[in-house]
C-alpha positions in Angstrom: 3.6 -15.8 -9.3 1.3 -13.6 -11.0 2.2 -10.1 -10.5 -0.1 -6.7 -9.9 -1.2 -5.7 -13.3 -2.3 -9.2 -13.9 -4.1 -9.9 -11.5 -6.1 -6.6 -11.5 -6.6 -7.3 -15.2 -7.9 -10.7 -13.9 -10.4 -9.0 -11.5 -11.2 -6.1 -13.8 -12.2 -8.8 -16.5 -14.7 -10.4 -14.1 -16.1 -7.4 -13.4 -16.8 -6.6 -16.7 -18.0 -9.8 -18.1 -20.7 -9.3 -15.2 -21.4 -6.0 -15.9 -22.5 -7.0 -19.6 -24.5 -9.7 -18.7 -26.9 -7.2 -17.3 -28.7 -5.3 -19.9 -30.4 -6.5 -22.7 -31.8 -4.3 -25.4 -34.2 -6.3 -27.0 -37.4 -4.6 -25.2 -39.5 -2.1 -26.6 -37.8 0.5 -24.7 -34.3 -0.7 -25.4 -33.0 2.3 -26.4 -33.2 2.7 -22.3 -30.8 0.1 -22.2 -28.8 0.8 -24.9 -27.9 4.2 -23.2 -27.1 2.5 -19.7 -25.0 0.0 -21.4 -23.5 3.0 -23.6 -21.9 4.2 -20.3 -21.4 1.6 -18.4 -19.3 -0.5 -21.1 -17.3 2.3 -21.7 -14.3 0.9 -19.9 -12.6 2.7 -16.9 -10.4 1.1 -14.4 -13.4 -0.7 -12.3 -11.5 0.9 -9.1 -14.5 -0.5 -6.9 -15.8 -3.7 -7.8 -12.2 -4.6 -8.2 -11.2 -3.2 -4.6 -14.9 -4.9 -2.8 -13.3 -8.4 -4.7 -9.7 -7.5 -3.2 -11.1 -7.0 0.2 -12.9 -9.9 0.0 -9.9 -12.0 -0.4 -7.9 -9.9 1.8 -10.0 -11.3 4.3 -10.1 -14.7 3.6 -13.5 -14.7 1.3 -14.8 -16.0 -1.8 -14.3 -13.0 -4.4 -17.3 -14.3 -6.3 -19.6 -13.3 -3.4 -18.2 -9.9 -3.8 -18.3 -9.7 -7.3 -21.9 -8.6 -8.3 -21.9 -6.6 -4.8 -18.9 -4.3 -6.3 -20.7 -4.5 -9.5 -23.9 -3.0 -8.4 -21.7 -0.3 -6.9 -20.1 0.4 -10.4 -24.0 1.1 -11.5 -24.3 3.6 -9.0 -20.5 5.2 -9.8 -21.8 5.1 -14.0 -25.2 6.7 -12.8 -23.2 9.4 -11.0 -20.9 9.9 -14.0 -23.8 10.3 -16.3 -25.5 12.9 -14.0 -22.4 14.7 -13.3 -21.7 15.2 -17.1 -25.4 16.6 -17.7 -25.8 20.4 -18.4 -27.4 21.1 -15.4 -24.3 19.9 -13.6 -20.5 19.8 -14.9 -22.1 20.2 -18.7 -19.1 18.0 -20.1 -19.2 16.6 -23.7 -16.3 14.1 -22.9 -16.1 11.1 -20.8 -13.5 8.1 -21.1 -12.3 9.4 -24.8 -15.7 9.4 -26.2 -18.9 11.9 -26.4 -21.2 11.9 -23.0 -24.0 10.0 -22.8 -26.3 12.6 -23.0 -24.5 13.9 -26.1 -25.5 10.7 -28.1 -28.7 10.2 -26.2 -30.3 13.2 -25.5 -30.5 14.9 -21.9 -33.6 13.2 -21.0 -32.7 9.4 -21.8 -29.4 10.2 -20.2 -31.3 11.4 -17.2 -33.6 8.1 -17.1 -30.7 5.8 -17.8 -29.0 7.1 -14.4 -31.9 6.7 -12.8 -32.5 2.8 -13.9 -28.7 2.2 -13.2 -29.4 3.6 -9.6 -32.4 1.1 -9.3 -30.7 -1.8 -10.6 -27.8 -1.6 -8.1 -30.3 -2.6 -5.4 -31.7 -5.4 -7.7 -28.2 -6.8 -8.4 -27.4 -6.9 -4.7 -30.9 -8.4 -3.2 -30.7 -11.3 -5.7 -26.9 -12.0 -5.3 -26.3 -15.4 -4.5 -24.0 -17.3 -1.9 -25.2 -14.4 0.7 -27.0 -14.6 4.1 -30.6 -12.3 4.3 -28.5 -10.5 6.6 -25.4 -10.0 4.4 -27.9 -9.0 1.6 -29.3 -6.6 4.1 -26.2 -5.1 5.0 -24.7 -4.7 1.6 -28.1 -2.9 0.7 -28.0 -0.5 3.3 -24.0 0.1 2.9 -24.9 1.0 -0.8 -27.7 3.4 0.3 -25.8 5.3 2.7 -22.7 5.7 0.6 -25.0 7.3 -2.5 -27.4 9.1 -0.6 -28.1 12.2 0.9 -25.6 12.2 3.2 -23.3 10.2 1.0 -21.7 11.1 -3.1 -25.1 13.4 -3.9 -24.1 15.8 -0.4 -20.8 15.8 -1.8 -22.1 16.8 -5.5 -24.3 19.7 -3.6 -21.0 20.8 -1.6 -19.3 20.7 -5.4 -22.2 22.8 -7.2 -22.1 25.3 -4.7 -18.3 25.5 -4.6 -18.0 25.3 -0.6 -14.5 23.8 -0.5 -12.9 27.1 0.2 -10.3 25.5 2.1 -8.0 22.6 3.1 -10.8 21.2 5.5 -13.7 21.6 3.2 -11.8 20.1 0.5 -11.6 17.3 2.3 -14.9 17.0 3.7 -16.2 17.1 -0.3 -14.2 14.4 -1.3 -14.8 12.2 1.4 -18.4 12.5 0.5 -18.4 12.6 -3.7 -15.3 10.3 -3.9 -14.4 8.4 -0.8 -18.1 7.2 0.2 -18.3 5.2 -2.8 -14.9 3.9 -2.4 -15.6 3.0 1.3 -18.8 1.3 0.4 -16.7 -1.1 -2.1 -14.7 -2.3 1.2 -17.3 -2.7 3.4 -19.2 -4.9 0.7 -16.0 -6.8 0.2 -15.9 -7.2 4.2 -19.6 -8.3 4.3 -19.2 -10.8 1.4 -16.4 -12.1 3.6 -18.0 -12.4 6.4 -15.6 -9.8 8.1 -15.6 -8.8 11.5 -16.6 -5.5 12.7 -12.9 -4.2 13.4 -11.5 -5.5 9.8 -14.7 -3.8 8.3 -13.6 -0.8 10.0 -10.1 -1.4 9.0 -11.0 -1.8 5.1 -13.2 1.2 5.0 -10.1 3.0 7.0 -8.1 1.9 3.9 -10.7 2.9 1.5 -10.7 6.3 3.0 -7.1 7.2 3.0 -7.0 6.1 -1.1 -9.9 8.0 -1.9 -8.2 11.0 -0.8 -5.3 10.4 -2.6 -7.1 9.4 -5.5 -9.1 12.6 -5.4 -6.2 14.7 -4.9 -4.4 12.9 -7.6 -7.1 13.8 -10.1 -7.0 17.6 -9.3 -3.3 17.4 -10.1 -3.8 15.4 -13.7 -6.6 18.2 -14.1 -3.7 20.5 -14.2 -1.1 18.5 -15.8 -2.7 15.6 -18.2 -3.2 15.2 -22.0 -6.5 15.8 -22.5 -6.4 12.5 -25.3 -4.8 10.3 -22.4 -6.6 11.6 -19.7 -10.1 11.0 -21.9 -12.1 13.7 -20.2 -11.6 17.5 -20.6 -8.8 18.8 -18.7 -8.8 22.0 -17.1 -12.4 21.8 -16.4 -12.6 22.7 -12.4 -10.6 25.8 -13.0 -12.7 27.0 -15.6 -15.8 26.6 -13.6 -14.2 28.3 -10.2 -14.0 25.5 -8.2 -10.9 25.3 -5.6 -9.5 22.4 -6.2 -6.4 20.7 -4.0 -4.1 22.1 -6.3 -5.3 25.6 -6.1 -4.8 25.0 -2.3 -1.9 23.2 -1.6 0.1 23.7 -5.3 1.4 20.8 -7.1 4.3 19.9 -4.5 2.0 20.0 -1.6 -0.9 17.7 -3.5 2.4 15.1 -4.3 3.4 14.9 -0.4 -0.2 14.6 0.4 -1.0 11.7 -1.8 2.1 10.4 -0.6 1.1 10.4 3.1 -2.8 9.2 2.4 -1.3 6.3 0.5 1.2 5.4 3.5 -2.0 5.6 5.9 -3.8 3.6 3.6 -1.3 0.6 3.7 -0.9 0.7 7.6 -4.5 0.4 8.0 -4.6 -3.2 6.2 -1.3 -4.1 6.9 -2.4 -6.8 9.5 -4.7 -8.7 7.2 -3.1 -12.1 6.2 -3.6 -11.3 2.1 -2.6 -7.6 2.3 -0.1 -7.5 -0.9 -2.8 -6.7 -3.8 -4.1 -4.1 -1.9 -0.6 -2.5 -0.9 -0.2 -2.7 -4.5 -3.5 -1.4 -5.3 -2.7 1.9 -3.3 0.7 2.4 -4.6 -0.9 2.0 -8.3 -3.7 4.8 -7.9 -1.5 7.0 -6.2 0.7 6.9 -9.7 -1.9 7.1 -11.6 -1.5 8.7 -15.2 -4.8 8.7 -16.0 
């Protein structure tokens, strides 16, 4: 019987293969694709495409139908990281253990690479095979809502303006900046599976709780992790004057919140016939060290 890590590595490998085949650098403007690939293919956990495929399978769907949808979401996630690292945003020099995109290709090309990745995400969904027109339309809408002015970008505004001054506002920031794309991953997996509205809501609830646990753990790692292991600067949030969950709750309170949100996530999908991998995924993200 395949264990959780083997299964995760299998799904992540499928996502890596798909992403690796998207962009050729042979055009006269190939430096753009080089910059896109530099950030897109830099590794990472690929949580979002893995989650989309896992939700699809948990709902008796064919994960191959969810693969392009989840990878489209990974394009959006990568664009957000490129822009997040820019001097006008967080001004970070390191991402996934190597120089950030703008440090290698310059700020202008980094902005353009992020812009292009966002547009390509919708092309990937619109051209995904095996889905009905209604499914592709639903998927486009789910992604647009997640990354638009009432989703991830709104969360970035709250983060830039340092508006997370208490636990309630920190939760709102997390629900938008981190949680929106994770909820979209779950929604895309449910759409690919042809799930009911109730099943989709359950999957999105799972992702919402996992998203909060993920961000709280990230805040904890920003205080406790080793930079070489984490692959990005530690302590940067505090240096920028941002109030994190650690500031608000302390490490002990954060640990308790991660445990509670993980429990709620698992409860949300406990009725799915093939929920085993999702349950293990929630535990894995809660216990991560990088």
